[in-house]
N, C-alpha and C positions, 0 to 999 in steps of 0.2 A: 537404457532406461529400464527400470524395474516395473513389473506388473502393477505393484502398489502405487508407483508414480502415475501410471496411466489411469488407474482408478481415481486417484486424487484429481487429475485433470478433468475427468468426466463429470465430476460433481459440479464444476463451474459451467459446463457447456450449456445446460438449459437456461441458466441465468443470463448468459451473454448472447444467446441466439437472437438475431435481428436487432440487437442493440448497437448504438453508434459509438465508436471509439475515434477520438481525434488524436492522430499520431503526429507530433510536432518534432521535426528532425532539424537539428542545426546544420548549417551549410558544411561545416567541417566534417560532420558525421556522414552527410550525403556524399561527400567526396572521399570517404575513408575506405580501406580495404574490407572492413566489416559490413559495409552497406549492403553488399550482395546477400549476406546472411540475414540482415534485417528484412530484406525483401522476401526471403524465403519464410521468415516468421510471419510476415503479413499474409503470405499465401496460406499458411496454416490457419490463421484467424479467419480468413475469407472462407476456407473450406468448412469452418464451423459456423458459418452464416453470421459472422460478426461483420457489421457494416463499418467500413473504414473511410475516413477523410484524412488525407495526408497533407499536412502543412509543412513547408520547408523554409528554412532560412537561407541566406546566401552571403553572410559576412565574409567568410574566408575566401570565397570566389571573387567577391568584389575587391578585396584587398589585393589578391593575386593579379587580377586583370588590371587594376589601377597601376600596380607596379610595372606591369609589362608595357603599359601605355605612357608611363611617366607622369601619371596623374596622382596628386595627393588627395585622397578622399577626405571630405569634410566629416564624414561619419560612415561607418560600415554596417551597423546593426539596426539602423532605423530608429534610434532613440535620440539622436542629436540632429544637428543641422545638415540638410541634404542640399548642396548647391547644384547648379546645372550640370557641371562636369561629373559629379558623383552620381547624379540621377542617371545620366547616360551610361556610365559604367555599370550601375546597378541593374538597369534593364537588360543590358547585354549579358551580364553574368548570370542573372536569373533565368534568362531565356535559354542559355546554354545548359545550365544545370537542369532546367525543366526537361530539356530533350534527353539528357542522360538518365533522368529518373524514369521517363516514359519508356526508354529502351530497357531499363532494368526491370520494370514492372512487366513489360511484355515478355521478357526472358523467363519469367516464372509463371507465365500463363495467366496474368492478371490484366483485366481490361481497365484502362484508366483514361481520364480526359482532363485537359487543362481547364480549370474553372476560374473565370474572372468574376468570382462571387463576392468580392469585397468592395463595397461602395464606401469611399472614404472622403474626408475633407481635410483641409490643411490643419496641421497642428497649431499653426498661428504664431503669435508672438508670446513667448514665455520668458518671464524675467527680463523683459525689455529687449529680447533677442528674437528676430524673425527666423523661424526654422525652415523657411523657404519650401522645398519640395518634400519635406517630411510630412507624413499624413497620419491621421487617426481613423479608426474604423467608425463609420457612421451607421451602417447596417450591413447585414449579410443577406445575399440572395438565396434564401432557404428553398424557394421553389426550384431553382436550378439544381441545388445540391440534392434535394430529395428525388428529383427526376433521375439524376445519374445513379444514386444509390439504389433506387427501385429497379433499375435495369442491370444491377450487378456491376456497375462501373465505379471505380475508385476516383473521386474528385481529387485532383492535385492542386493545391492552392499556394501560389507563390507569395513572397513578401512584398507584394505590389498591390496598390489600390487605385481605383478610378473614381472620379466624381461625375456628376450629371452632365458636365460640359466636356467630358472626354480628357480631362487633365489627369496626369499620372503622378502618383506619390509613392515614395518608399515608406513602407510600414513595417514595424517590428513584428517578426513572426511569432514570438511568444504571446504578444497581445492579440494577434489574429487568431491564434488557437483558442484563446479564452472566448473571444466574441463568436467564433464559429461554433464552439461547443455549446455555449449558452443559447444561441439562436436555434440550434438543431436539437437541443435537449439531449446532449450526449451523455453516456454513462460514465465515460472516463476521458481525461486528457493524459496522454503519455508523452512526456518530454524526453527526447533522446539527445543528450549533450555529450561533452567531451570529458566530463568529470564524474567521479563516483557519487553522483547525486549530492546530497547535503552531508558533508563531513565536517564535524566540529571536534576540535582537539584530537584529531587523528582517528575519530570513531564515526562510523556511518550512523546517521540518525534514521531509523527505520520508519517511524510513523509520527505524524504531527497532527494535532487538531488545528483548526484555523487560528485560534488564539495563540497556540504554541508557535505556529509558523510566523505570525505577526511579531511575536516577542523575539523570536530568533533573528528575524530580519533587523530589528532595532538593535539588538545586543551584539550581533556578529557582523554588522555591515563592514567593519574595517578588516576583519580577519577572513571572512568567507570569500570564495571565488565569486567574482561579479556575475558571471553567467549563471551560476547556481542561484545566486540571490535574486536575479531577475525572474527565474522560473519559480522560485519560492514565493515571491511577491505575487506574480500572476497566478500561481496555483492557489494561493489563499483567496485571491479575488474571485477565481472561478468557483471555488467551494462556497463562498458567500453568495454567489449568484445562482447556486443550485446544482452545481456539478458534484455528484457524490464523492468521486475520488480523483485525485491528480497524482501522477507518479513521475518522479524524477529519476532517470536512469543514465548510466554510462553507456553510450551507444557503441563504444569500442569493445565491449564485452560480448562475446558470442552467446547467443540464446538468452541474453538479459531480458529481452521483451517477453518471451514466453515464460521464463522463470518468475518474472514479476507478476504476470497476469494469472498464472495457473498454480501458484503456491501461496499458502496463508502467510508465510513470513516474508516472501519476496526477496529481492536483491538490491533494491534501491530505497528511495525515500517516498513514502506515501503521505499525502495530505488528505484528510478526510473531513467531510462535512456532517456525517451522521454517525450515530453510535454503532460501531461495527463489531463491538465485543459484547458478549453476554455470558452470564452464568445461568445455566438451566439444568433441569432434571435430565437424567438419562432415560431414554426410551428404549424399547426392545430393539429397534432398528439400529441403535448405537452400540449395542453390546460388542459386536465383532470389532468395530473401530476402537472401542475402549480397550479391549484385550490387546490389540496391536499397539496402541499408544503406550501401554505400561509394560509391554513384553521385555524390552531391554532391561528395565529396572528389576523385573522379576528374575531374569537370567543372572543378574549381578547380586541377587539376594538382598536387594534394597527393599523390595516389597514382597509380601507374602503372595504365593501363587493363588490366583483365583480362576475358577473355571466359569464357563458360560452359565452353568447351573447355579453356581455361587452368586453370580451377579443378578441373575433373574430372581433368585430367592429373596434378595434384599434390594431390589431395583430402586425403590423409593428413597433409599439412603444415599444414592450416588448422584453426583452432580459433575458437570463438565464446564470448562471455560471454552467458549467457542469464538473463533475469529474467522470472519467470512465463511461461516458454516463449517469450518474445519475444527476438529477437536484438538486442542493444544495443551490442555491441562485438566486434571480431575481431582476430586476429593470425595470422600465418603464420610457421613456423620451418622454414627449408630447411637441410638438413645437407650439409656437404662433408667427409666423413670423412677423405679423404686429406690435407686441410689442417688437420684437427683444429679446424675452425671451423663455426659455424652462423650463418645470417642471420636476423635478426628483420625481417619484412616485413609489409606490409599491416596495420599497427597503426592501428586506427580506433575511435573512440568516438562514438556518436550524439550530436548536439548536445544533445538533451534530457537526457543523462546525463554531460555534461562536468563537471569540477570535483569529482567524487566519488571520485577515486582509482582508477578502473577501468583507466586507461592504465598506471599503475604496477603494478597487480596483473598485468596481462597481460605486462608486461616481465619481472617476477619469474617468472611462469609460463614464459615463453619461455627464460629463463636455465636453469631447472631441467630443462626438456626437453633443452636443448643439453648440459648437464652429463651427463645420463643417457646421451647418445649419445657421450660421450667428448670433446666439444669443449673446447678450452682458451680459446677466444675466441668472442665473439658480436659480430657487426657489423650495422650498419644503414646504408641509403642514404637520404638525405633532401635535398630541395630547399627545404623550408619549415619543417620541424619540428625542425631540428637543435638549436636551443636547448633544446627540451623534452627531447631525449635526453641532452644534456649536463647540464642542471640537475636533472632528475628521475631519470635513469637512471645517471648517473656515466660516460657515454660520453665518449671523447676523440677529437678529429679525427685521422685518419691519412691517408696518401696512398693513391691507388688501387692502388699496388703491393702493398698488404697484402691485397688481395682474392685469393681462390683463382683460379687461372688461368681456369677455365671461367666464373667469375662476372665476371672482368675483361673477357672478350670481350663479354659481354652489356652490361656497363657502357659500354664504348667504343662499341658499336653503337647504344645508346639515344640518345646525344646530349643527355641530360638534365643532364650535368655535376653530378650529385648530390655532396653532401659525404659522405665516408666516415667513419663513426663506429664506434668499437670499444671493447670493454671486456674485461678478463680475468675469467674465471669459474673457480670451483673445482669439481672433479669431486665428484659426490655420488650416492649410490644411493637417495636419498629419492624418494618419490613426488611428482609435480608437485602444487602447491598447488591447493586448491579454495576458491572464495569462497562 
């Protein structure tokens, strides 16, 4: 790990301290070789004062135990009919898995307790079919969960619910995670499944709004993995119910949990309920981070070298695109009022965030700033990215004679022989866009 990585992690620590994360682990992941590493990741989170509630599934354990006993399960994931034989297998499988999880948590010095915190009722008759011993969450015993969390104990919640009469029901763990998170006002739900989060057409979908998640469920139901779709549906529901973020991760990838939580780009799919991106001015405290952000581009001669003094001298001209309080892109807009022109400069998007339209958003943002200042044209100088400006921004190449006189002097002195690109903009009184 690089020192810069550690610094990035530390920016998240104050925001996560004493917050509740609901970690929902599929049964297959709980029984996988990587589960020991996941438990170590949980220990890291606890050391940072993150409160954890662990919800686990048991579908793979139910299927395996049923096969050993010669029982054909009516349903294994808690979404279909649960007959008497399947309920018996489910209880035995969940109990055994619970014991394994407790042993694993103890091995990494974490205190944990079984929590029968899910009060449920029968799913009932759906579509004319009695779902028998399948249940739905009626309420969550928040008092019990808070009591455990306040004592530094991790509540472990199985995919089982009980009603007021002592009857037992098999309940889907994805749904339990949503209800527990909502009742406990959790900051996050993190689903650890067996797939690479939400993959569409061979590509990982990194972030989705609630509307985009709902739309993807409708459009991709036939193509996408059923387990991922379940988590996608429940994740969107959780966000609608007030959970800020839901993360879908491949639990077979080592360190996926920490990489998702402590990096702005993550390694899985994030569903969000609030606006987590913003374009804002650069402050003095950002200067060092901004220099680090653009360093590789300066080294490759894509951008002109800027010193701390250079940035401080024109600080009001610099803007950054921020995701989860991490700087991932930047732009500068220098104004030349006498010439009725503005310059778009220092446009850069971090490699980890390329291809997501952030460059175009910053170009549009720069245009609106220029228009607000009364500029009729906006120009940019480029030695390597001129095709991008022409194809994505509608800029056309002009001669250096089009530059404002004071900018022309700097252009000639630089010796970079940059191409000069320009476009006409319309005046507007609108506020600059926010992403």
